[in-house]
Structure formats: structure tokens, C-alpha cells
N, C-alpha and C positions, 0 to 999 in steps of 0.2 A: 504494500500500500504506500502511496505517496504521503509523506508527512512533513515535507519541507515547507515552511511558511512562505506564502507568496503575497505580493501586493499587486492589485489590479487597479488601474486608473479607468474610471468609467466616464463616458462623455455625457454632457448635459442632455436632458430629455425634453426640456421646455416646460412651459406652463407652471413655472415656479418649483419644479421638482427636479432634483439632480441626484444621480447615483454617484457617490463620492469615491468610495474604494471598498475593497473587501480584504480581510486579513485571513490568510490560511484557507481561503475559499469557504469560510464559515458564515459570514454575515455581510450584508450590504447596508451602507449607511445612507438613508434618505434625508434630504433637506426639505422640510415643509415650512415655508415662511420663516426662515432663519432659525428653526429648531431642528435638532437632529433626532432621527429614529433609527435604531438598529434593526434590520430586517433579515429574516431567514429567507432562503430561496427554496421553493417547492416545485416539483415537476409532477404533473398528473396525467396519466393516460385515462381515456374515458371521461374527459372533462365536460363533454356535452351531455353526458348521461345524468340520470337522477342523482346518483351519489356524487358524481364529479361536480355537478353544479352546486350542490349544498356544501361540499367540501371547499370549493373555491370561495364561496361566500364566507365560510368560517375562517379560512386562512387569511383572507383579505382583512377581515375584522381584527385579526390578531397581528396585523402589520406585515404579513408575508409579501414577498414578490412571488407571483404564481405564473408558472409556465405550463401550458396545456398542449397535449398532442391530439390533433384531430386528423381524421382520414380525409383524403381528397375525394370529393364527390361532385357530381354535376348539379346537385341541389343542396341548398343550405340546410344544415341540421344543428343550428346553434340556438334554437328557440329557448332552451332552458337557461342559457346564459346571455340572452339578448340584452337584458337590462344592464349587464356588465359590459357587453360588447359595444353598446351604444354610448357608454359613459366615457366622455373624452378625458376625464381625469383618471380613468382606470386602464383602458385599452392602450397597450404599448407604453405604459408607464408603470403600472403595477401588475397587469395581466398581459401575458404574451402568448400567442397561439402559433403553433408550428405544425406543418404537415408531417405526418409520420404514420407508421404502421407496425404492429407487433410482429408481422411476418418479415420485416426488413431489418436484418442485423446491422448493416452499415449505417442505416438511418438512426437507429437507436444509439449506436456507439457515438456517432457524430453529435447528436443532441446532448447526450450525457456529458461528453467531453467539453462541449461549448458552454452549456448552462451551469455545470458543476453544482447541482442542487444539494442543499443540506438534507432534504427529505424527498423521497420518491414514493408516490402512491400509485400502484399498478391496479387501476380499476377497469381498464379496458378489457373487453371480452366479447365473445359471442355468448350472450348470457341467457338466451331463451332455451329452457330445457327441452321442450317439445321439438323445437327447430333443430336441436343438436342431433336428433335421430335422422333428420333429412340431410344434414351436412356434417357428418361425423369427422371427416378428415380436416375440414376447415376449422371446426371447433377444436380439434387436437392441436393444430398449428398455432392458433391464436391463444387459446386458453392454457394450453400446456407448454408447448415449446416457446411461445412468446415470453413466458416468465423466465425460462432459461436464458433467452437472448438478453433480457434486461439484466439479470444477475451476472451474466458473463461480461456485459458491457461495464458494469461496476467494477468487476474484478480486473478486467484488462486495462481500463482507464486509470484505475488506482485511486479514484476520488473517495474522499471520506464522506459518506452519506448514510442515511438510514432509509431502509426499504420496507414498504408495507405491501403485502400481497393479499389481494381480496380473495379469500377462500370462501367456502359456502357450506351451509348445512346439508346440501345435496351430497356431500361426502359420506354422510351417514346412511343415506338410502334406505336399505332394509335394516332398520335400526336394531342394534344389538343390545341396547339397554335404554331405559327411560328413566329420567331425562338424559339427553346426550351432553357429555362434557368433553374437555380437551383430551381425556384419556379413553374415550369410547372408541372401540375399533371401527374403522371405516368399511362401508359396503355400498359403494356407489351403484346406481341403477340406471344410468344414462350416459351417453357419450360425453355430455357436459360434465357430469360428476366424475367420470374417469379422467378426463382432461385436467380437471381441477385437482384431482388426487395427485397427478404428476407434479403440478405446479406447487402443491403444498409440500411434497417431500423434497423437491429440488430446492425449495427455499430453505428448508431445514438443513439439507445437505450443504449448501453454500455457506450457511451460517456456521456450521460446525467445521467445515473443511477450510474455509478461508477467513474465518473470524469476521464475517460481515454482520452488521446490525440489520437483521432481516426478520420480520415478524409476520406471521399469518393471522389474519382476522377471520375467524370462522363465524361469519354472520348469518344468522337465521333470517327468514324473510323479513324485509323491511320495505315498507311501502310509503307512498305519499301521493299528493295530487300531481306530482311530476312523473310518476311511474308511466312506462310505456303502455299504450292502450292494448297491446296484445297480451299483456300479463293479466292473470285471472282477476286480481283485485281491481285493477283499473277497468278491465272489461266489464266487471260487475257494476262499478260506480257509474261508468258512462252509460251502460245499458239500462240500468234502473232509472237513471235520470231521463233518458230518452223515452222510456216506456211511460213514465209519469207525466211527461210533456206531450204524449201522443205522437211521438216521432219514430217509435219502434214497436213492433208487435210483441216480441219476446226475447228472452235470453237463451241462447243455445249453448249448453254446457257439456263438460265431460264428467269426471268423477266428483260427485257432490260430497262424498264422504271422506275425501282426503283431509287430513288434519295438519295444520301448519301453525307455527309460532310466528305471529305477525307483530312487528314493531314499527315505529315511526322513523323514517330514514334520516331526518336531520339529527336525531339523537345518536344514530349509529355512526355518522361521520365524525362526530366528536370523539367517539370511542376509538376510531381509527387514529385520530390525531394523538390521543392519549397514549396509545401503544408506542408511538415513536418518540414520546417524551420520557418514557420509562428509562430507568438506569440500565436495564438488561433486556435484550431482545428475547421475547417469548411469544407463544401462540395463545390466543384468547378467543373464547366463545362470547358473542354478543347476542342476547336473546331476551325474551320476556318471562320465560318459565311458565308460559300458558300456551295451550293449544286450542284451536277452534277449527271447525270444519268449513269447507267452502259453502255448504248449505247455511251455516250460521252467518257467514259474511253476507250472503244474499238476503237473509231474513232481516238482519240489522240494517242493511242498506235501504230496504223498503220502509223499515220502521222510522228511519231518519226523515223520510218524506211523508210520514203519517199513514202508512199502509201496513197490513199484515199479510203474510203468505201462508197458505195451507198446502200441505203436500198430499198427493194422491198417487197411488200405484207403487210399483216396486221395480228395482233394477233400472234397466234402460227405458222402462215405460213410466218411470216416476215423473210427475209434472208438478209445477208450482202454480197455485191458483190464488188470485187476489181475493181476499176475504170480502171486500166491499162490493165487488162486481161479479165474482165467479169466473173472471177471465183468466185463461191460461197465459202465464207470463214467463214460465221457465220450462224448458224441455231438455232432454238429453240426446246427444248425438255421439255414438260410439267412436266416431272418427277423432274425437278429442281425447280419448283415452290414450295414455302412453303405452308402448309395448311392454314396459316393466314399470309398474306403479311404485311410488313412494307413499305409503299410507299414513305414517305418523312421524312428525318431527316436533320435538320440544326440547329447548336448550336450557342449560343451567349456567347462568352468568356469574356464579359465585366468585370465581377467580378474578374476573374483571372488576367486580365490586371491591374485592379485598385489595388487589394490587394497583388498580387504576382509579378507584373511586368512581367507577362508572356504573350506572343502573338506568333502566328505562323509566320514563315518566308518563308517557302517553298510554292510556288504556286501550283495549281492543275497541270498545264502543266509541271512544274519542277519535281513534284513527279512522274508523268507518265514517263517522260524522264529518271529519275534515275532508275526506275524499269525495263523499257524495255531495256535500254542500258546494264544494268548489266546482265539481263537474256540472251540477244542476245550474249553477249561476252562469257558467261559461256557455252551456248549451242554450239556455234561455236568451242569452245576449248574442247568440250566433257566433261565438268565438271558438267553437270546435267544429 
């Protein structure tokens, strides 16, 4: 590892903000109206995703300089960070965006060497479990080998940094114990889970083999109003809102009995940050220690908008009926079942509470309310 202190001269950036210098590639000093602020530098993959956008906001609030990697596309996909992107006091002054891809080693090496971040948050992934069955090789390249490329870039460039790897509760798959902890054996049940298994262990391996500060965050499902609309929770919050506004007939679902541990995403990105502030690199579970079925999420979503759902039938013939009208609003399509199901996930966050001081604050009902009310408002105002 390179440990020789270096001094870098930074050029003025305009608008009253100047990057003055960094010592040992650990901090940048910003000048705001004749006062100085010492700032860390963070690099985020997946900056335009749900977690990336919340993490960017958190780090900017803490005075960081944030660099984000985005994939080149013919269409813009920055809507979650548009409020930052359009802020002239933030873009190219405190937040910088770079084209890159987790499948391109030379690109990652170049960015790591040029940016020399104090902290790296690897959130980028092909993160849809169902889709991973359709594109297993791509999922392995991005979610598995992509992590290796990043870790190797850190090792080869020799920069002194801290690395966060976004692991997942899907590692547990066919759960071997309830609840799941950092010591629970893994049993992934999808190409996504298997790819993430590799990324988990290669992170552990590089930590032990090369003394890197590299931590895995085993995050259970964490949702928000920024969740992608193809994910089940957001599919429900959008669908229920459309149904109640008369713009959609029904929700077409898969396994209604799957049980998940759902938390609120902004709280989980704080947990990520806390992992990299710890004295020692370790792996942590972030969860709520509660589990709820998909069916419960649907019921609570309608309840937020003043309706109750009654269930009729069994198996793939089960349907959800509105209590007030008798109208069918939920049905099942076997196409949405996974080839190998994950039936029960519930995490134990005791270690994170003890060592990081982290614990969830938002309840299941509060989470559903946040999502449904946000989508109902957007749809009513024709913003979706």
C-alpha cells in the first residue's frame, strides 16, 4: 500500500468555492466565504439508484465531496438525483459524475487512481432478483466479478481507502435459521444471490489477504418512494394508488405468501456510512427483526387509502376483493413466481446496534404509508 504523504494543489472551482489541497490523499479543504471545511472524498457506484441517491444526500450533508459513477445511456436516468444535478452550487463543485461500468476494469482503475477517494460505496448492481434468472451471466459479471474488479483496483493503485460492499439478505435464500445473523450459513436461491455470494466472500478474502478496510453490509429489504417500480413494494404502492384513482383494474401478483423484512432505505444508508467509520472492518446485518408477507403489504396499502381487502380462493386462484364494492383488485399470475422461491427472510441487527449504534426507526405501517401517500399524490398530479 502507498503510505507516503502527498500534497495536491487543487484549482479554483468558482462560485466562491475553492479546493485548496489534500494531505496524504485523506481530506480536501473547502473554502466557503472565507471559512475552511475539511472534507472527505467518497466514490459511489449506483449513485442514480434508490440507495445511491439517499447516500449522496447524506454524505453531502456531512460535508463530503461525492463522486458518482453512472453508465452511459441514450436516455437520462438521473431523476433520483435531479434536485442535486440541477443545483449549481453542488454539481461539479461538491458532486461529480463520471461515466463508468463495473464490467470495465480499466475504467474502474482509472477512476480510483484519479479520484483517490477516502471511502468507496459499491452499490451498483443488476439488483432485480427475478430478472437475474433471465440474464444470469450479466448478473454474475456485474454483481460478482464487478466487486472483484473494484477490490483489485484498490489493491493495484495502492490508495488508502475504505470499501463498502452492498451485500443482500438474498444470500440466505433457503434460510437455515430464524432470524438470520452474520453467522447464519448462506443458501442463495437465484443467480442474483449466487453472484452476491461471490462478491461477499471476495470482499472478505481481500480484507484478510491484503489488509484492506472492506466491509459487507448484509441489508435486508429496504424500500422507499424512490424504489424502482418493478420491485414488488413499489409495484404495490403504485398499483393500489392507480386502482383507487380509477386508472387501473387490478394488481397482478406472484407469491403472496413470501415473507420479507422491510425497512426504510434512508435509515439503511446511514448504516452503510457507519460501517466505514468503525475502527475495524467487519460485516453487518441491517434489518428490522420483523417479517411481513406480500399479502400484508397489499392489505396495508389499501388501508392507507381507506379500503379493506378480503381474500377468496386458494393457491393461484386466490383473489383480493375490495370490501366496499366487491370488486376484484388482486389476482395471481404464475409467471411471476421465481423458479426457486425464497419464502422467509428476517434479520437480527443486534451486532449493528451494539457496535455501530444503528437501529431502524420506521415501522412497517409507517413505511407503507410513506410509499402509498407519495405515489397517490404523484399519480393524482400526473407526475408518474
